[in-house]
C-alpha positions in Angstrom: -25.1 -54.4 11.8 -25.8 -54.8 8.1 -28.6 -57.4 7.4 -26.9 -60.6 6.3 -28.5 -63.7 4.7 -28.4 -66.6 7.2 -25.0 -65.3 8.5 -22.3 -67.3 10.2 -22.4 -68.3 13.9 -20.4 -65.3 15.2 -23.2 -63.0 14.0 -25.6 -64.8 16.4 -23.1 -64.7 19.2 -23.3 -60.9 18.8 -27.1 -61.0 18.9 -27.1 -63.1 22.0 -24.8 -60.6 23.8 -26.9 -57.5 23.2 -30.2 -56.1 24.5 -31.2 -54.5 21.2 -30.1 -55.1 17.6 -30.0 -52.3 15.0 -30.5 -53.4 11.4 -28.1 -51.1 9.6 -29.7 -50.5 6.2 -29.2 -46.8 5.4 -25.8 -46.8 3.6 -24.7 -47.8 0.1 -25.4 -51.3 -0.9 -22.4 -53.5 -1.6 -22.9 -56.3 -4.2 -21.4 -59.7 -3.8 -21.3 -59.6 0.0 -23.0 -61.6 2.8 -26.1 -59.5 2.4 -27.4 -61.7 -0.4 -25.4 -64.9 -0.2 -23.6 -67.2 2.2 -21.7 -70.5 2.2 -22.8 -74.0 2.9 -21.2 -77.4 2.3 -21.1 -78.8 -1.2 -22.0 -82.5 -1.8 -18.7 -83.3 -3.5 -16.5 -80.2 -3.1 -15.6 -78.1 -0.1 -18.4 -75.5 -0.1 -20.8 -73.6 -2.3 -22.7 -70.3 -2.2 -26.4 -70.2 -1.6 -27.5 -66.9 -3.2 -30.5 -64.6 -3.3 -30.5 -63.0 -6.8 -31.4 -59.3 -6.8 -33.0 -57.3 -9.5 -31.1 -54.1 -8.6 -27.7 -55.1 -7.2 -25.7 -51.9 -7.5 -23.6 -49.5 -5.4 -26.0 -46.8 -6.6 -28.7 -47.9 -4.2 -29.0 -48.0 -0.4 -29.3 -51.3 1.3 -32.9 -50.5 2.3 -33.8 -50.4 -1.5 -32.3 -53.7 -2.5 -35.0 -55.9 -4.0 -35.1 -59.7 -4.4 -35.6 -60.8 -8.0 -38.1 -63.6 -7.1 -38.6 -64.6 -3.5 -40.3 -67.9 -4.4 -37.5 -68.9 -6.7 -34.9 -67.9 -4.2 -36.7 -70.1 -1.6 -36.7 -73.1 -4.0 -33.0 -72.6 -4.9 -32.0 -72.4 -1.3 -33.9 -75.5 -0.4 -32.5 -77.3 -3.4 -28.9 -76.6 -2.4 -29.7 -77.7 1.2 -31.2 -81.0 0.0 -27.9 -82.9 0.1 -28.0 -82.5 3.9 -30.9 -85.0 4.2 -28.9 -87.4 6.4 -27.9 -84.6 8.8 -29.6 -85.1 12.2 -31.5 -81.8 12.1 -32.2 -81.4 8.4 -35.9 -81.4 8.5 -36.1 -78.8 11.3 -33.7 -76.5 9.4 -35.6 -77.0 6.2 -38.8 -76.0 8.0 -37.0 -72.9 9.4 -35.9 -71.8 6.0 -39.4 -72.2 4.6 -40.8 -70.1 7.5 -38.3 -67.3 6.9 -39.1 -67.1 3.2 -42.9 -67.4 3.7 -42.8 -64.7 6.4 -41.4 -62.2 3.8 -44.3 -60.3 2.5 -42.4 -58.1 0.0 -39.4 -58.3 -2.3 -37.2 -56.3 0.2 -33.9 -58.0 0.9 -33.8 -56.4 4.3 -37.2 -57.9 5.1 -36.0 -61.3 4.0 -32.8 -61.2 6.0 -34.6 -59.9 9.1 -37.0 -62.8 8.8 -34.0 -65.2 8.6 -32.6 -63.7 11.8 -35.9 -63.9 13.6 -36.5 -67.6 12.7 -33.0 -68.7 13.6 -33.2 -66.8 16.9 -36.6 -68.3 17.7 -35.3 -71.8 16.9 -32.2 -71.3 19.1 -34.3 -69.6 21.8 -32.2 -66.4 21.7 -34.0 -63.1 22.4 -34.0 -60.9 19.3 -35.2 -57.4 20.0 -34.5 -55.2 16.9 -35.1 -51.9 15.2 -34.5 -51.1 11.5 -32.3 -48.1 11.0 -34.2 -46.7 8.1 -37.4 -46.6 10.2 -35.8 -44.5 13.0 -36.1 -41.4 10.8 -32.8 -40.0 12.1 -31.3 -36.9 10.5 -27.7 -37.8 9.7 -24.8 -35.3 9.3 -24.0 -34.7 5.6 -20.6 -36.3 5.8 -20.3 -39.6 7.7 -17.2 -41.8 7.8 -17.4 -45.5 8.4 -16.7 -45.1 12.1 -19.2 -42.3 12.6 -22.4 -44.2 12.2 -22.3 -46.4 15.3 -21.8 -43.7 17.9 -24.3 -41.4 16.2 -27.0 -44.1 16.1 -26.2 -45.5 19.5 -26.6 -42.1 21.1 -29.9 -41.5 19.4 -31.4 -44.8 20.5 -30.3 -44.2 24.1 -27.6 -46.9 24.2 -25.0 -47.0 27.1 -22.9 -49.7 25.4 -22.0 -50.5 21.8 -20.8 -54.0 20.9 -19.1 -54.7 17.6 -17.2 -57.7 16.2 -13.5 -57.5 17.0 -12.6 -57.5 13.4 -13.9 -54.0 13.0 -11.9 -52.5 15.8 -9.8 -50.3 13.6 -12.9 -48.4 12.4 -13.7 -46.9 15.8 -12.4 -44.2 18.1 -13.3 -45.0 21.7 -13.0 -41.3 22.6 -16.0 -40.4 20.4 -18.1 -43.0 22.2 -17.0 -41.8 25.7 -17.9 -38.3 24.8 -21.4 -39.5 24.2 -21.5 -41.6 27.4 -21.3 -44.9 25.6 -18.9 -47.7 26.4 -17.3 -49.3 23.3 -17.0 -53.1 23.5 -15.8 -55.8 21.0 -16.9 -59.4 20.7 -14.2 -62.0 19.9 -15.9 -65.2 18.7 -13.6 -68.3 18.7 -14.0 -70.9 16.0 -16.5 -73.6 16.7 -15.8 -77.0 15.3 -18.2 -79.9 15.0 -18.7 -83.3 13.4 -20.1 -83.4 9.8 -20.3 -87.1 9.0 -19.7 -87.8 5.3 -18.2 -84.4 4.7 -15.0 -82.6 5.5 -15.6 -79.9 8.1 -15.4 -76.3 6.8 -15.2 -73.5 9.4 -17.2 -70.2 9.3 -20.1 -71.5 7.1 -23.6 -70.1 7.4 -25.6 -70.8 10.6 -27.6 -73.2 8.4 -24.7 -75.6 8.3 -24.2 -75.3 12.1 -27.9 -76.1 12.7 -27.9 -79.1 10.5 -25.4 -80.9 12.7 -26.0 -79.5 16.2 -28.9 -79.3 18.6 -30.2 -75.8 19.5 -29.0 -76.1 23.1 -25.5 -77.1 22.0 -25.3 -74.1 19.7 -26.8 -71.7 22.3 -24.1 -72.8 24.8 -21.4 -72.4 22.2 -22.5 -68.9 21.4 -21.7 -67.9 25.0 -18.7 -70.1 25.7 -16.9 -69.1 22.5 -17.5 -65.4 22.9 -15.1 -63.0 24.8 -16.1 -59.4 25.3 -13.1 -57.0 25.0 -13.3 -53.5 26.6 -11.4 -50.6 25.0 
């Protein structure tokens, strides 16, 4: 999966369901996507973006080459936009988690920052997170790769027997290609998780940051499993 910035809950349902996570960072970067921004509640409106500005946001680069303009400034901006959650029951724990993620990032790499975000969230929720970064695998890819070719190729080369993808991406894949490589293709269908947000109007599918503000880790962890259905092809 592409490395997203504090992604929505369904992303972590996928992590919770797999043995190993591949951070997919070897293809063309796409600006204005979940890789450098996500949504949280707004204090007076429905929702707002929390964004990590980049110094080279362009389709001419690969995701692995995306660079954060100023990590310290992005940290302060993120914390500032989260400050209106102060009355939420888990605000201080989530604030600390965000600080840890940014502080653990030792470079200006967007991938490094997003992996740090995933690691801190998984540690907080007590979800195992074993991962490998695709660009570090040193694989030799065929010259022409379609969108649905990457997953079976990488899965085969890391020795996977199953590949799990969000249900929304089902049309990208041909199950026959996976079967030829001895890999079972599965899809995860994550049902909407609603919760109380006192003082605000609930907005679905926001960043995991919003979910963690209002729900205890054990509640979230249980929901990740109970709201996820695995679909075989």
